[in-house]
C-alpha positions in Angstrom: 115.3 112.3 113.2 111.7 111.1 112.4 111.3 114.0 109.9 114.7 113.3 108.3 113.8 109.6 107.9 110.4 110.5 106.3 112.1 113.0 104.0 114.7 110.5 102.9 112.1 107.8 102.3 110.1 110.0 100.0 113.2 111.3 98.2 114.0 107.7 97.4 110.7 107.5 95.4 111.6 109.8 92.5 115.1 108.3 92.5 113.8 104.8 92.2 111.3 105.9 89.5 114.2 107.5 87.5 116.3 104.4 87.7 113.3 102.2 86.7 112.3 104.5 83.8 114.5 102.6 81.2 112.7 99.4 82.1 109.3 101.0 81.6 110.4 102.5 78.3 111.8 99.2 77.1 108.6 97.3 77.9 105.8 100.0 78.2 102.5 99.1 79.8 103.8 95.8 81.1 101.9 95.3 84.4 104.7 93.4 86.0 106.7 96.7 86.0 104.4 97.9 88.7 105.0 94.9 90.9 108.8 95.3 90.7 108.6 99.0 91.3 106.2 98.6 94.3 108.4 95.9 95.8 111.5 98.1 95.5 109.9 101.2 96.9 108.3 99.4 99.8 111.5 97.6 100.8 113.7 100.6 100.5 111.2 102.9 102.2 110.8 100.6 105.2 114.5 100.3 105.7 114.9 104.0 105.7 112.0 104.5 108.1 113.1 101.7 110.3 109.6 100.2 110.0 108.7 96.6 110.7 105.7 95.2 108.8 104.4 91.9 110.3 102.4 90.1 107.7 99.6 87.6 108.2 97.8 85.5 105.5 100.4 85.9 102.7 99.1 82.5 101.4 95.7 84.1 100.7 97.0 86.1 97.8 96.5 84.1 94.6 99.4 84.0 92.2 97.9 81.9 89.4 94.8 83.9 88.5 93.7 87.6 88.2 92.2 89.1 91.3 90.8 92.5 92.4 92.7 93.6 95.5 91.2 96.1 97.8 93.1 97.8 100.6 92.3 100.4 103.3 94.1 103.7 102.6 95.4 105.7 105.6 98.4 107.8 104.5 100.7 108.2 101.6 103.1 106.0 103.6 100.8 103.1 102.7 103.2 102.8 99.7 105.9 101.6 102.0 103.6 99.4 104.1 101.9 97.5 101.2 103.8 98.3 98.0 105.5 94.9 97.9 102.3 92.8 98.2 101.1 93.2 94.6 100.3 89.9 92.9 101.8 89.3 89.4 100.5 91.5 86.5 98.9 94.1 88.7 97.7 97.5 87.7 96.6 100.0 90.3 93.8 102.5 90.3 94.5 106.1 91.3 93.4 109.7 90.8 94.3 111.2 87.5 96.3 114.0 89.2 99.0 111.4 90.0 100.3 111.6 86.4 101.6 115.2 87.1 103.8 114.1 90.0 107.5 114.5 89.0 109.1 111.2 88.2 106.3 109.1 89.6 103.7 110.3 87.2 105.5 109.1 84.1 106.1 105.5 85.4 102.5 105.4 86.7 101.2 106.1 83.2 103.7 103.8 81.5 102.7 101.1 83.9 99.3 101.0 82.3 97.5 101.9 85.5 93.9 103.1 85.6 93.5 106.9 86.3 90.2 108.1 87.5 88.7 111.6 87.7 87.1 111.7 91.2 84.8 114.6 90.1 83.2 112.3 87.5 81.9 109.4 89.5 79.7 108.0 86.7 82.6 108.0 84.3 84.8 106.4 87.0 82.4 103.5 87.4 82.3 103.1 83.6 86.1 103.0 83.5 86.2 100.3 86.2 83.6 98.2 84.3 85.6 98.5 81.1 88.7 97.5 83.1 87.1 94.2 83.8 87.7 93.3 80.1 91.4 93.8 80.8 91.2 91.3 83.7 89.7 88.7 81.4 91.5 89.4 78.1 95.0 90.4 79.4 95.1 88.3 82.6 95.7 91.4 84.7 94.9 92.0 88.4 93.6 95.3 89.9 94.7 97.0 93.1 92.2 99.5 94.4 91.8 101.7 97.5 87.9 101.5 97.5 87.6 104.3 100.1 88.8 106.8 97.5 90.6 108.9 100.0 92.9 108.7 103.0 91.3 107.9 106.4 94.3 109.1 108.4 93.9 106.2 110.9 90.2 106.9 111.5 88.8 103.4 110.7 87.6 102.1 107.3 85.6 104.7 105.4 82.6 104.1 103.0 83.5 102.1 99.9 83.0 103.3 96.3 81.5 100.9 93.9 83.8 100.7 90.9 86.1 97.9 92.1 83.2 95.7 92.9 81.6 96.1 89.6 84.9 95.2 87.9 85.2 92.1 90.1 81.6 90.9 89.3 81.8 91.7 85.6 85.1 89.7 85.3 84.3 87.0 87.8 87.6 87.7 89.6 87.8 87.1 93.3 88.3 90.0 95.7 91.2 89.9 98.1 91.3 92.3 101.0 94.6 93.6 102.3 94.0 95.1 105.7 96.6 97.3 107.4 96.4 98.2 111.1 95.6 101.8 112.1 98.8 103.8 112.5 99.8 107.4 113.2 103.3 107.7 111.5 104.8 107.8 115.0 108.5 107.3 116.0 109.1 104.6 118.6 112.8 105.4 119.4 115.1 108.4 119.7 116.6 107.2 116.3 113.2 108.1 114.7 112.3 104.5 113.8 108.6 104.2 112.9 106.1 102.1 114.8 105.4 98.7 113.2 102.4 98.3 111.0 100.7 94.9 110.9 99.0 93.7 107.7 96.6 90.9 107.2 95.5 89.4 103.9 92.1 87.9 104.1 90.9 84.8 102.1 89.6 85.5 98.6 85.9 86.4 98.2 84.6 84.6 95.1 82.4 86.6 92.7 81.6 83.9 90.1 77.9 83.8 89.4 77.2 87.2 90.9 75.5 90.0 89.0 75.4 93.7 89.3 72.3 93.3 91.6 74.6 91.6 94.1 77.1 94.5 94.3 75.5 96.3 97.2 75.5 93.1 99.4 79.1 92.3 98.2 80.3 95.8 99.2 78.6 95.5 102.6 80.1 92.0 103.2 83.7 93.2 102.3 83.4 96.4 104.3 82.3 94.4 107.4 85.2 91.9 107.0 87.8 94.6 106.4 86.5 96.7 109.3 86.7 93.7 111.7 90.2 92.8 110.5 91.6 96.3 110.9 90.0 96.6 114.4 91.6 93.3 115.4 95.0 94.4 114.2 
């Protein structure tokens, strides 16, 4: 039953993308497309999985200014755990290979999201710094998984620098979305998933910081996120 639920949840993703495609074509590269799509995928996915998602600190997510959101990344199912937490006008950052996923890849591109080539780390940092202009000029927010890879429930991994350069260059605050460690386990004979708690931490302001402050900023955020995940 657990396998069937997981299969149905992921089959819903290309279906939702296909249904959303006309909206993306009608208003291409509108960042609010991503928020609506993420909300729909997460809500539908959690219903199919039978997963509860207790949320703490929802009031800490600003709705009236651009932010750089960073979240810990454990499994692909993070889409269902956190997809409905995007603030308005959010673009996400993901690996360039995502564009080749059937259905999802096209809406990911039309959503104006940032695609990075992990094998070219210098170029990736440059892209993130350039993205800071979009935060300022287009009033967009960024959603980033700063670990750059899935931890599979093994704590918070080392952070990559790009998101923090973008935040400092734009002066946007950093908001940390912390989801509890989970193992994709069923908790009943019906195959319902274990609940995954999420906590949104208060914004970390970056106004007045320079690139020299980035290492300390990364360390500060890593410590706060690690402590929050451990407490969940």
